[in-house]
C-alpha positions as CSV (number, residue, x, y, z in Angstrom):
1,X,39.2,-18.1,107.5
2,X,41.1,-14.9,108.2
3,X,41.0,-12.1,105.6
4,X,43.5,-9.2,105.7
5,X,43.3,-6.3,103.3
6,X,45.2,-3.1,103.0
7,X,44.6,0.3,101.4
8,X,47.2,3.0,101.1
9,X,47.4,6.7,101.6
10,X,46.7,8.8,98.5
11,X,48.3,11.9,97.0
12,X,46.9,14.1,94.2
13,X,49.7,15.0,91.8
14,X,47.7,17.5,89.7
15,X,44.1,18.7,89.1
16,X,43.0,18.6,92.7
17,X,40.3,19.7,93.8
18,X,38.5,19.4,90.5
19,X,37.5,15.8,90.9
20,X,34.1,16.8,92.3
21,X,33.4,19.4,89.6
22,X,33.4,17.4,86.4
23,X,37.2,18.0,86.2
24,X,40.3,15.9,85.7
25,X,43.0,14.8,88.1
26,X,46.0,12.5,88.4
27,X,46.5,10.8,91.8
28,X,48.2,7.8,93.2
29,X,48.6,5.6,96.3
30,X,51.8,5.7,98.2
31,X,53.4,3.0,100.4
32,X,54.5,5.2,103.2
33,X,51.2,4.8,105.1
34,X,48.3,2.4,105.0
35,X,45.1,1.2,106.7
36,X,44.7,-2.6,107.3
37,X,41.5,-4.4,108.0
38,X,41.4,-7.9,109.4
39,X,38.2,-10.0,109.3
40,X,37.5,-13.5,110.4
41,X,34.4,-15.7,110.8
42,X,32.7,-15.7,114.2
43,X,29.4,-16.8,115.8
44,X,28.1,-13.2,115.9
45,X,28.9,-10.1,113.9
46,X,31.3,-7.8,115.8
47,X,32.9,-4.5,115.0
48,X,36.0,-4.0,117.3
49,X,36.8,-0.5,118.3
50,X,40.5,0.6,117.9
51,X,42.0,1.2,121.3
52,X,43.7,4.5,120.2
53,X,41.4,5.8,117.5
54,X,38.1,4.9,119.2
55,X,38.9,5.5,122.9
56,X,36.2,5.1,125.6
57,X,38.6,5.2,128.5
58,X,40.8,8.3,129.4
59,X,43.5,9.1,131.9
60,X,41.7,12.3,132.9
61,X,39.3,14.9,131.8
62,X,42.3,16.9,130.5
63,X,43.4,13.8,128.5
64,X,39.9,13.5,127.0
65,X,39.9,17.2,126.0
66,X,43.3,16.9,124.4
67,X,42.3,13.8,122.4
68,X,39.0,15.5,121.3
69,X,40.9,18.6,120.1
70,X,43.5,16.5,118.3
71,X,41.3,13.8,116.7
72,X,37.8,15.0,117.0
73,X,34.9,12.9,118.2
74,X,34.9,10.2,115.6
75,X,37.4,7.4,114.9
76,X,37.2,4.5,112.5
77,X,34.5,2.4,114.1
78,X,31.7,4.4,112.4
79,X,33.5,3.9,109.1
80,X,33.4,0.1,109.5
81,X,29.8,0.2,110.6
82,X,28.7,2.3,107.6
83,X,30.8,0.2,105.2
84,X,29.1,-3.0,106.3
85,X,25.7,-1.5,106.0
86,X,26.4,0.0,102.5
87,X,27.9,-3.3,101.3
88,X,24.7,-5.2,102.3
89,X,22.6,-2.4,100.7
90,X,24.4,-2.8,97.4
91,X,24.2,-6.6,97.4
92,X,20.5,-6.6,98.2
93,X,19.9,-4.0,95.4
94,X,21.8,-6.1,92.8
95,X,20.4,-9.4,93.9
96,X,23.7,-10.7,95.2
97,X,22.9,-13.5,97.7
98,X,25.5,-13.6,100.5
99,X,26.3,-16.7,102.5
100,X,24.9,-16.6,106.0
101,X,28.2,-16.1,107.8
102,X,29.1,-13.7,110.6
103,X,32.4,-12.1,111.2
104,X,34.5,-10.0,113.5
105,X,36.3,-7.0,111.9
106,X,39.2,-4.9,113.2
107,X,41.4,-2.2,111.7
108,X,44.8,-0.6,112.1
109,X,46.1,2.6,110.4
110,X,49.2,4.6,110.5
111,X,48.0,7.3,108.0
112,X,48.5,10.7,109.6
113,X,45.1,12.1,110.4
114,X,43.6,15.3,109.1
115,X,46.4,16.0,106.5
116,X,44.5,15.2,103.4
117,X,46.1,11.8,102.6
118,X,42.8,9.8,102.3
119,X,43.0,8.2,105.8
120,X,39.3,7.7,106.2
121,X,38.7,6.4,102.7
122,X,41.6,4.0,103.1
123,X,39.8,2.4,106.1
124,X,36.6,2.1,104.1
125,X,38.4,0.8,101.0
126,X,40.2,-1.8,103.0
127,X,37.0,-2.9,104.8
128,X,35.1,-3.1,101.5
129,X,37.9,-5.2,99.9
130,X,37.8,-7.5,103.0
131,X,34.0,-7.9,102.8
132,X,34.2,-8.8,99.1
133,X,36.9,-11.4,99.7
134,X,35.2,-12.8,102.8
135,X,31.9,-13.4,100.8
136,X,33.7,-14.6,97.7
137,X,32.9,-11.6,95.4
138,X,35.1,-10.3,92.6
139,X,34.9,-7.8,89.8
140,X,32.4,-9.9,88.0
141,X,30.0,-9.1,90.9
142,X,31.1,-5.5,91.5
143,X,33.1,-4.0,88.6
144,X,36.1,-2.1,89.6
145,X,35.0,1.3,88.2
146,X,31.8,1.0,90.4
147,X,33.6,0.2,93.6
148,X,34.8,3.8,94.3
149,X,31.2,5.0,94.0
150,X,30.0,2.6,96.7
151,X,33.0,3.4,98.9
152,X,32.3,7.1,98.5
153,X,28.6,6.6,99.4
154,X,29.7,5.2,102.7
155,X,31.1,8.5,103.9
156,X,29.0,10.9,101.8
157,X,25.5,9.3,102.0
158,X,25.7,7.3,105.3
159,X,27.9,9.6,107.4
160,X,27.3,13.0,105.7
161,X,31.0,13.6,105.1
162,X,31.9,15.9,102.2
163,X,34.1,13.9,99.8
164,X,34.8,13.1,96.2
165,X,35.7,10.1,94.1
166,X,39.4,10.9,93.6
167,X,40.8,9.2,96.8
168,X,38.6,6.1,96.3
169,X,39.6,5.6,92.7
170,X,43.3,5.8,93.5
171,X,42.9,3.4,96.4
172,X,40.7,0.9,94.6
173,X,43.1,0.8,91.6
174,X,46.1,1.1,93.9
175,X,48.4,2.8,91.5
176,X,48.9,6.0,89.5
177,X,45.6,6.9,87.8
178,X,44.5,9.6,85.3
179,X,40.9,10.4,86.0
180,X,38.5,12.2,83.8
181,X,35.2,13.1,85.5
182,X,33.7,14.9,82.5
183,X,29.9,15.3,82.7
184,X,29.2,13.0,79.7
185,X,31.2,10.2,81.4
186,X,29.5,10.7,84.7
187,X,26.0,10.9,83.3
188,X,26.5,8.0,80.8
189,X,28.4,5.5,83.1
190,X,27.8,6.9,86.6
191,X,31.6,7.1,87.0
192,X,34.6,8.7,85.3
193,X,37.1,7.5,82.8
194,X,40.0,5.9,84.7
195,X,43.3,5.3,82.9
196,X,46.0,3.4,84.9
197,X,49.5,4.8,84.4
198,X,52.9,3.4,85.2
199,X,54.1,4.6,88.7
200,X,57.6,4.4,87.4
201,X,56.9,7.5,85.4
202,X,56.9,9.6,88.6
203,X,59.9,11.7,89.5
204,X,61.4,11.5,93.0
205,X,58.8,13.1,95.3
206,X,58.9,14.2,98.9
207,X,56.0,14.6,101.3
208,X,56.0,17.1,104.2
209,X,53.1,17.3,106.7
210,X,52.1,18.9,110.0
211,X,52.7,16.8,113.2
212,X,49.7,18.3,115.0
213,X,47.0,18.9,112.4
214,X,43.6,20.4,112.7
215,X,40.5,19.1,110.9
216,X,40.7,19.0,107.1
217,X,38.0,20.3,104.9
218,X,38.4,24.0,105.8
219,X,40.5,24.5,102.8
220,X,37.6,23.9,100.4
221,X,36.1,27.0,101.8
222,X,33.0,28.0,99.8
223,X,34.2,26.6,96.5
224,X,31.2,24.3,96.1
225,X,28.7,27.1,96.6
226,X,30.5,29.3,94.2
227,X,30.7,26.6,91.7
228,X,27.0,25.8,91.9
229,X,26.3,29.5,91.6
230,X,28.2,29.7,88.4
231,X,31.0,31.9,89.7
232,X,33.1,32.6,86.5
233,X,36.3,32.7,88.5
234,X,35.7,29.2,89.8
235,X,34.5,27.9,86.4
236,X,37.6,29.2,84.7
237,X,39.8,27.6,87.4
238,X,38.1,24.2,87.0
239,X,38.8,24.4,83.2
240,X,42.4,25.3,83.8
241,X,42.8,22.5,86.2
242,X,41.5,20.1,83.5
243,X,44.1,21.5,81.1
244,X,46.9,21.3,83.6
245,X,46.0,17.6,84.2
246,X,46.2,16.7,80.5
247,X,49.5,18.6,80.2
248,X,50.9,16.8,83.3
249,X,49.9,13.5,81.8
250,X,51.9,14.3,78.7
251,X,54.8,15.5,80.7
252,X,54.9,12.3,82.8
253,X,54.8,10.1,79.7
254,X,57.7,12.1,78.3
255,X,59.5,12.2,81.6
256,X,59.7,16.0,81.2
257,X,60.0,16.8,84.9
258,X,60.9,20.4,84.4
259,X,57.6,20.9,82.7
260,X,55.8,18.9,85.3
261,X,57.4,21.1,88.0
262,X,55.9,24.2,86.3
263,X,52.5,22.6,86.1
264,X,52.5,21.5,89.8
265,X,53.4,25.1,90.9
266,X,50.7,26.5,88.7
267,X,48.2,24.0,90.1
268,X,48.7,25.4,93.6
269,X,49.0,29.1,92.6
270,X,45.7,28.8,90.8
271,X,44.1,27.3,93.9
272,X,45.5,30.2,96.0
273,X,44.1,32.7,93.6
274,X,40.6,31.1,93.8
275,X,40.5,30.4,97.6
276,X,42.7,33.0,99.1
277,X,45.3,32.8,101.9
278,X,42.8,32.8,104.7
279,X,41.2,29.5,103.5
280,X,44.5,27.9,102.8
281,X,45.9,28.6,106.2
282,X,49.3,29.7,107.5
283,X,50.8,26.2,107.9
284,X,50.0,25.2,104.3
285,X,51.5,28.4,103.0
286,X,54.6,28.0,105.1
287,X,55.2,24.5,103.8
288,X,54.8,25.6,100.2
289,X,57.2,28.5,100.8
290,X,59.9,26.2,102.4
291,X,59.9,23.9,99.4
292,X,59.9,26.6,96.8
293,X,62.7,28.6,98.5
294,X,64.8,25.5,98.1
295,X,64.0,25.1,94.4
296,X,61.4,22.4,94.8
297,X,58.1,22.6,92.9
298,X,55.6,22.2,95.8
299,X,51.8,21.8,96.0
300,X,49.1,20.4,98.2
301,X,48.3,16.7,97.7
302,X,44.9,16.9,99.2
303,X,42.7,19.1,101.4
304,X,45.5,20.6,103.5
305,X,48.0,19.8,106.2
306,X,50.6,18.3,103.8
307,X,52.5,19.2,100.7
308,X,54.3,17.2,98.0
309,X,57.1,18.2,95.7
310,X,59.9,17.1,93.5
311,X,63.4,16.7,94.7
312,X,66.2,16.6,92.2
313,X,68.9,14.6,94.1
314,X,69.8,13.2,97.5
315,X,71.5,16.4,98.6
316,X,68.4,18.4,97.6
317,X,66.2,16.0,99.7
318,X,68.4,16.4,102.7
319,X,68.2,20.2,102.5
320,X,64.4,20.0,102.2
321,X,64.1,17.5,105.1
322,X,66.3,19.6,107.3
323,X,64.4,22.8,106.5
324,X,61.0,21.2,107.2
325,X,62.2,19.6,110.4
326,X,63.5,22.9,111.7
327,X,60.0,24.3,111.4
328,X,58.5,21.4,113.1
329,X,57.2,19.5,110.1
330,X,57.7,15.9,109.1
331,X,59.3,15.2,105.7
332,X,59.8,11.9,104.0
333,X,60.5,10.5,100.6
334,X,57.4,9.3,98.8
335,X,57.4,5.5,98.4
336,X,55.4,4.4,95.4
């Protein structure tokens, strides 16, 4: 028995980064990039390191240094390890008896690293889906709204990686999702209110991203500490992000893309006001500026290293792509 599962890159259309602050957001998966996990039955349980993402052999010390600076010290192997462990934890806790079968598990991914597109969570999500399928589990065993919580716990609890539910919700539902993480939902259910939306409501979107990114996460700056301290600036911003999300949902449903464009721009501008330019970084600001100078509403789709925006026609996209390429950035049409 061979199991192959896939999880796709994620973009946040509006509301980000309020998903971790009892906020609201709209996010979706995109077909441009994905992570794939392959799993098959074997005599012993084996996690196979990826030759590129989990290297143990290098051409030279200089090559080792370059790879460490580009990708850091951790690849996808630890994500597979932690996913398997957390999957077993959950099954034991819920009294789900798994067949005594071992497996070998491998992964592939083409999601650009460290640009805020949910690359790590895609590997975990694909692995979690593969384990469910291999052991014959479905939503009657693990309800869909609960799955993002377990997937999040792999990175946050097992590996100590700062993360939120947003990426995992989009990747589990694999579509455009409106998410309401209001306190009463989180405390009553342990998860947010998730409303699936039609991807066909989306306008034409482009994605631009850096070719040689640094580690993501810097862009969140001290937002969490300020939020927990009750900083009124942060609290007001969280509330405005909630309002922007509801307005964007209405604009999407009405296909009012001019209104959506205004909301997307305000989403980023508010983030800039709260975090400041130093936290955002020169590359992110430059990518925003390139898009807006050419009349495209432009914002960050995640934690930094990429931007998304609306393009109005083919000629507009070609101008955007040329402008980004001239500055050394990749630029593609978003495939939903």
